[in-house]
C-alpha positions as CSV (number, residue, x, y, z in Angstrom):
1,M,7.2,17.7,-67.3
2,A,6.9,15.4,-70.8
3,F,7.7,11.6,-69.9
4,Q,9.0,9.7,-73.0
5,L,5.8,8.6,-74.8
6,A,6.2,5.7,-77.0
7,A,3.2,2.9,-78.5
8,C,3.4,-0.4,-79.8
9,A,3.0,-0.3,-83.2
10,E,1.9,-4.0,-83.6
11,M,-1.6,-3.3,-81.4
12,L,-2.3,-0.4,-83.4
13,W,-3.5,0.2,-87.2
14,P,-3.5,-3.5,-87.9
15,E,-4.6,-3.4,-91.3
16,K,-1.7,-0.6,-92.1
17,P,1.6,-2.0,-93.2
18,I,4.4,-1.9,-90.3
19,H,6.3,0.6,-91.6
20,W,3.0,3.1,-91.9
21,R,2.2,2.5,-88.5
22,A,5.8,3.5,-87.3
23,A,5.9,6.3,-89.3
24,R,2.7,8.2,-88.3
25,L,3.8,7.3,-84.6
26,H,6.7,9.1,-85.5
27,E,5.0,11.9,-87.3
28,M,2.6,11.9,-84.1
29,G,5.9,12.3,-82.0
30,F,5.9,9.3,-80.4
31,G,8.6,6.4,-80.0
32,V,7.8,2.6,-81.5
33,G,7.7,-0.1,-79.7
34,L,7.4,-3.3,-81.7
35,W,7.3,-7.1,-81.1
36,N,8.8,-10.2,-83.1
37,W,11.3,-8.1,-86.2
38,P,11.1,-11.1,-88.1
39,A,7.9,-10.7,-90.1
40,W,9.0,-7.2,-91.1
41,D,10.9,-5.9,-93.6
42,L,14.2,-3.9,-91.7
43,N,14.8,-1.2,-94.9
44,E,11.5,-0.1,-95.0
45,L,11.7,0.6,-90.7
46,E,14.8,2.1,-90.8
47,R,13.6,4.6,-93.4
48,T,11.0,5.7,-91.4
49,G,13.2,7.7,-89.3
50,A,11.0,6.5,-86.0
51,T,12.7,6.3,-82.6
52,F,12.6,2.6,-81.5
53,T,11.9,2.3,-78.0
54,I,11.6,-0.9,-77.2
55,M,11.5,-4.3,-78.9
56,N,11.5,-8.2,-78.3
57,G,14.9,-9.1,-77.6
58,Y,14.9,-12.9,-78.4
59,L,12.9,-15.7,-80.4
60,E,13.4,-18.4,-78.8
61,G,15.1,-19.8,-75.1
62,R,14.6,-20.2,-71.5
63,L,16.3,-18.8,-68.0
64,T,16.5,-21.8,-66.1
65,D,17.8,-24.8,-67.9
66,H,21.2,-25.2,-69.6
67,D,19.9,-26.1,-73.5
68,G,17.3,-23.1,-72.9
69,A,20.0,-20.8,-72.1
70,E,22.1,-21.4,-75.2
71,M,18.9,-20.8,-77.1
72,L,18.1,-17.6,-75.3
73,L,22.0,-16.3,-75.7
74,R,22.2,-17.1,-79.4
75,S,18.9,-15.5,-80.3
76,A,19.2,-12.4,-78.1
77,R,23.0,-11.8,-79.8
78,E,21.2,-12.2,-83.5
79,T,18.3,-9.9,-82.2
80,A,20.7,-7.4,-80.7
81,Q,22.6,-7.4,-83.9
82,V,18.9,-6.2,-85.4
83,G,17.9,-4.2,-82.6
84,K,21.7,-1.8,-83.1
85,R,20.5,-1.6,-86.7
86,L,17.1,0.2,-85.8
87,G,18.6,1.8,-82.9
88,V,16.5,0.2,-80.5
89,Q,16.7,1.5,-76.9
90,R,15.8,-1.9,-75.0
91,L,15.5,-5.2,-76.0
92,N,12.9,-7.1,-73.8
93,L,12.7,-10.7,-72.1
94,H,10.4,-12.6,-70.7
95,G,11.2,-15.8,-68.0
96,S,10.4,-18.1,-71.0
97,G,9.8,-18.1,-75.0
98,L,5.8,-17.6,-75.6
99,G,3.9,-19.5,-77.9
100,D,0.4,-19.4,-79.8
101,G,-1.5,-16.9,-78.1
102,G,1.2,-16.1,-75.7
103,I,1.1,-19.0,-73.8
104,P,4.5,-20.0,-72.0
105,I,6.7,-22.2,-73.6
106,P,7.4,-25.3,-70.9
107,L,10.5,-25.0,-68.9
108,H,12.6,-27.9,-68.3
109,G,12.8,-28.4,-64.8
110,A,11.6,-24.8,-63.9
111,F,10.3,-25.8,-60.4
112,S,13.5,-27.7,-59.7
113,P,15.7,-26.4,-56.8
114,G,18.0,-23.8,-57.8
115,M,15.8,-22.6,-60.8
116,E,16.2,-18.7,-59.3
117,Q,20.1,-19.2,-59.1
118,R,20.2,-20.3,-62.7
119,A,17.8,-17.7,-64.1
120,R,20.3,-15.1,-62.8
121,D,23.4,-16.9,-63.8
122,T,21.6,-16.7,-67.3
123,L,21.0,-13.1,-67.1
124,N,24.4,-12.6,-66.0
125,R,26.0,-14.2,-69.0
126,L,23.0,-12.3,-71.0
127,C,24.6,-8.8,-69.5
128,D,28.0,-9.8,-70.2
129,M,27.1,-9.9,-74.2
130,A,24.8,-6.9,-73.7
131,E,28.1,-5.1,-71.9
132,E,30.3,-6.5,-75.2
133,M,27.6,-5.0,-78.0
134,D,26.7,-1.9,-76.2
135,V,22.9,-2.4,-76.0
136,V,20.4,-2.9,-72.7
137,F,17.6,-5.7,-72.1
138,T,14.9,-5.4,-69.9
139,L,12.7,-8.7,-68.5
140,E,9.1,-7.7,-68.4
141,N,6.3,-8.7,-65.9
142,L,3.3,-10.8,-67.5
143,N,0.2,-11.5,-65.6
144,P,-1.4,-14.9,-64.7
145,L,-4.5,-14.8,-66.4
146,D,-3.6,-14.0,-70.2
147,H,0.3,-15.6,-69.7
148,P,-0.7,-18.8,-67.4
149,G,2.2,-20.7,-66.2
150,C,5.0,-18.3,-67.2
151,P,8.0,-18.6,-65.1
152,F,9.4,-15.2,-63.4
153,G,6.2,-13.8,-64.7
154,A,5.3,-11.9,-61.3
155,T,6.5,-8.4,-60.5
156,S,7.8,-9.3,-57.6
157,Q,9.6,-12.3,-59.4
158,V,10.8,-9.9,-62.1
159,L,12.2,-7.6,-59.6
160,A,13.7,-9.9,-57.4
161,L,16.0,-11.2,-60.3
162,V,16.8,-7.8,-61.7
163,S,17.5,-6.4,-58.5
164,A,19.6,-9.3,-57.6
165,V,21.7,-9.2,-61.3
166,N,21.9,-5.2,-60.5
167,R,23.6,-4.3,-63.5
168,P,23.0,-1.5,-66.0
169,Q,22.8,-3.8,-69.2
170,L,19.2,-5.2,-67.2
171,R,16.3,-3.5,-66.4
172,I,12.5,-3.7,-65.3
173,N,10.0,-3.3,-68.3
174,L,7.7,-2.7,-65.6
175,D,3.8,-3.3,-67.2
176,L,1.1,-2.0,-65.3
177,Y,-1.4,-3.6,-67.1
178,H,0.0,-7.0,-66.1
179,T,0.6,-5.7,-62.4
180,Q,-3.1,-4.8,-62.2
181,I,-4.2,-8.3,-63.2
182,G,-1.8,-10.2,-61.1
183,E,-1.1,-8.0,-57.8
184,G,-2.6,-4.5,-58.1
185,D,-1.2,-1.9,-55.8
186,L,0.6,-0.2,-58.6
187,I,2.3,2.7,-57.4
188,R,3.7,0.8,-54.5
189,W,4.8,-1.5,-57.0
190,T,6.3,1.0,-59.3
191,R,8.4,2.6,-56.2
192,A,9.9,-0.4,-55.1
193,C,10.8,-1.1,-58.9
194,L,12.0,2.2,-59.2
195,P,15.8,2.2,-58.8
196,W,15.9,-0.6,-61.8
197,I,13.0,0.6,-64.1
198,G,14.0,0.5,-67.6
199,E,10.1,1.3,-69.3
200,V,6.8,1.5,-68.1
201,Q,4.3,0.1,-70.0
202,V,1.0,0.8,-69.7
203,A,-2.8,-0.3,-70.9
204,D,-6.2,-0.2,-69.1
205,N,-7.9,-3.2,-67.6
206,P,-10.0,-4.9,-68.8
207,G,-9.7,-4.9,-72.3
208,R,-5.9,-3.8,-72.7
209,C,-7.1,-0.7,-74.3
210,E,-5.9,3.0,-74.1
211,P,-5.6,4.8,-70.9
212,G,-9.5,5.7,-69.7
213,T,-11.3,2.8,-71.1
214,G,-10.9,0.6,-67.5
215,E,-10.4,1.0,-64.2
216,I,-6.8,2.3,-63.9
217,N,-6.3,5.9,-62.8
218,Y,-3.3,6.6,-65.0
219,R,-3.7,10.2,-64.5
220,G,-2.7,9.4,-60.7
221,I,0.1,7.3,-61.7
222,A,1.2,10.0,-63.8
223,H,1.4,12.2,-60.9
224,A,2.7,9.4,-58.6
225,L,5.7,8.7,-61.5
226,H,6.2,12.6,-61.1
227,D,6.6,12.9,-57.4
228,M,9.1,10.0,-57.6
229,G,11.8,11.3,-60.0
230,Y,10.8,9.1,-62.7
231,D,11.2,10.7,-66.3
232,G,11.9,7.7,-68.1
233,P,10.0,6.0,-71.1
234,V,6.5,5.5,-70.9
235,G,5.0,3.2,-73.6
236,M,1.4,2.4,-74.5
237,E,1.3,-1.3,-75.2
238,A,-2.4,-1.2,-75.8
239,F,-5.0,-1.8,-78.7
240,A,-7.2,1.6,-79.8
241,K,-11.0,0.8,-78.3
242,D,-12.2,2.6,-81.0
243,D,-9.8,4.7,-83.2
244,A,-5.8,4.5,-82.9
245,E,-5.4,8.5,-83.0
246,A,-7.9,9.3,-80.3
247,A,-6.4,6.2,-78.0
248,L,-2.8,7.9,-78.8
249,D,-4.2,11.6,-77.7
250,A,-6.1,10.0,-74.2
251,F,-2.3,8.4,-73.7
252,R,-0.9,11.7,-74.0
253,T,-3.3,13.5,-72.1
254,A,-2.9,11.2,-69.0
255,F,0.9,11.3,-69.1
256,T,1.5,15.2,-70.0
257,L,1.9,16.9,-66.7
């Protein structure tokens, strides 16, 4: 069995232009993940012929207050248009915008009563837009060490929101690196999220490098995913410990059954 494998271009070959990185991943048989698109030449990326599997789906905004939701929806619509141009398969979200160093931009009234309902309302509005534009968004979990104070960052919170909205335009980007730091118990969390997973992302811990460099048994997780019947995308959102191509080979080996 072969999963659909992809890797984040922005974390590999940092000395190379982004279109070179996307083209090399494509040559090696991987899909391409991106973070923020405004920094890159979209014409150059289009010319690579790469399959863009996931991209950051917004540039600003928040889930739980009126002004933040309006910002999020405007930004997501603009980004979705770019995503359609590149053929991006999934547009990624977090509970709030992320600032310098991945630190969440504070939510207004983040912990006031009704925040979960307001977040669900915003996500339903996002799904209405996504249905109109024929795109899919994912909501990603984040860990509390790298992203302290991020609202709706925990795996449990992401699962609760996405399962409550329960629409095909919104899936979970289950990042197992973040789950390992935040909760552990990766296989059981994967099983719980399975009906709503749009993508599984991986990196080893500690270090956020490729499988085989830390404590996570990704070969075991690959077998567990197969046993669950998951055959969707698996993306390596990781740095290379030494060499990018060796890191990609290790990732491929871990997830080729």
